[in-house]
C-alpha positions, 0 to 999 in steps of 0.5 A: 374797879375790877375785881381780877387778879392781876400780876403787875403790879402799879407804883404812884409813891415812894415804891418806884424808887430803887433806893427805897424799895432796895432798902426794904428788901435787904432789911427783910432779906427778901431775894431780888427780883419780886419786882421787875420794871415793865414801863411808865404808866398813867393811872387815869381819871385819878389825883393824887392827895395826901390825907394820911399821916404816916407814924413811919413817915412822920407825916403824910403819904401818897393816896389816888382818889379819883377825880375825871379826867386827871392823871397819875404818872407812875411805873408798872412792875411784874410781880413774881415770887412772894411779892404780893405778900412783900408788897403787903407787908410793906404798905401794912394792908389791909389796915393802912392802905388796902389793895385795890385793882385798877387799869393803867396806860402804858406808853405804847398804848396798852391797857393793863390790869394792875394791883396797886393800894389805896388808903383805907377809909379808917385812916384818911383825914378830913384835910391835907397833911404835908408830907416831909422833905425826906418822902418827896426826895423819895418819890422824886428819886423814884420819878428821876430813876425811871424817867417820869418828867411830869411832876405837876401832880405831885408837886400839887398835892403835896402842896395842896395846891390846885392840881394841874388842868384835866386832860381836855382835848377829845379827838373824835373820829366818827359820828361825833364829827362835825355834820355827822349824826351825834355831833349835837352831842358836843354842841350840847356839852359847848365843846370848841373844836381846835384841829383836825388831826391824824391817829396813828391806826386804822379805821373800820366801818362797824356799819351805823358807826366807825371804830378805830384800832389805834396804835396799830399799823395802818393808813391813819384815822382823820380825827376832830380834836375839841376842847370839853369845859365841864370834864365830869359832866362831858366824860360821863356823857361820853363814856355812856354813849361810847359804851364804856363802862369803866376802867377794868371792865371788860364788857365796854362796847369803846374804852376811853384811852389818850393820845398823844398830839403834835402843836404849836404849843408842843405835844398835849393829851387827848382822850378818845375812844377806840373799839374793844372788840372788832367785829369779823364783818368789819371793813377797812376804811382805806383813807381813815375817814369816815366823813369822806368814807365813800371816796377812793382819794387819799384822806385829806390832810389839815391844819388849823394855825394860828396867824403872826408869831407862830409861824415858825411852829407850823412849818415845824409841825407842818414838816414833822406831819409830812416826814410821818406820813412819808415814813408810813409809807402813805405818800407817792413818789413825786419827788421835785428837787431844788424848788423853792415855796414861798407862802402868802399869810394874808387871809389866812387863819381860823376862827374857833368861836364861829368855827369857820375854817380858813386854808390855813396857808396857800402857795402863791408860786411854785418854782417857776410856776406861780399859782392864782391867789385865789385859787384852791390848793389841791396839793402842797410841797413843803421840804422836809429838812431845810426850813427858814423864815424869810421877812414876812414870808415863810420860803422852805428850801425843797431839798427833798420835797414830797407832795401830799393832798391836803384839805381845801377849805373854801 
């Protein structure tokens, strides 16, 4: 962790609650405005723990401990005036809790250095200390105040049960991709490819490898998504390869961050490595695809989809991705109207175990122009607003259909 001072404060416990902080402030005649709300934030590679007995709380109080791949949800504040002194007093620093500097991730992609607190080594017990219902209610009240929905870590830590799964997905866009120079690293880790996605941002050619700038305006970045098993070993190896020196460090080549992916099972988080400092001679890869960087063609849009009951979610996901590309202005203006597109699900799907890739869905007819069933489909038309499932096939009413390039697998 960094030794830098910070003007921000990350709270993961009862200080998130407006009522809790307000009561403390009024009880000590402190002015308003010491803590200004910034937004929800995540502390990466940490977990919550209850191993400190608070006399004032008459039970366990929350602490943070390092835990690779796990996430602690909390809230970020900007400190003003005597906020630091007030927080030290409330947390019993330096005897009960000690101030530390952490790096937290905001929902807009920013990384922020912030002050937080952890229990001192002398006050940690070697067993679980159950919190009281009143203390948990204060934290849950703070979650409600700040719109923090995911309370799985809090529930598990408070009950001393198994923590929620760490983030096991990894999005790679460069030399770790299938067929590229460092893909063998993922093979050694036993990583399994689960999808191909398009990340918001832009991709830069840095010579022997690319660098992605995420959460910026751009044509998008094509990435393969893998699932990792031994998260401790995997992140340690990948951090070393990518030159990520650790949270709060300013000497990393790439920094590990989080992106949200959309899929048939709902949104999920994935780790990805983003370039820290862009060299002056970096060149934009216009199609956003490192594996097709020498081509002027638009980047293909790939989908890995299950067969059977997942059809509804598939079409919803395809439509969402298409709309996103329309909004970003990546598509042409080929907009046919009042046609019907039927999709045949025969011989479609994917095999994660062997890595075999198949065309997810192939159109058997486009309006009145039938497509040969075995033909490779270079372009596909998907409707934006109107979707319905008809019998064994999928019928999509193309009220405002837009054409886009799709990836074709042999």
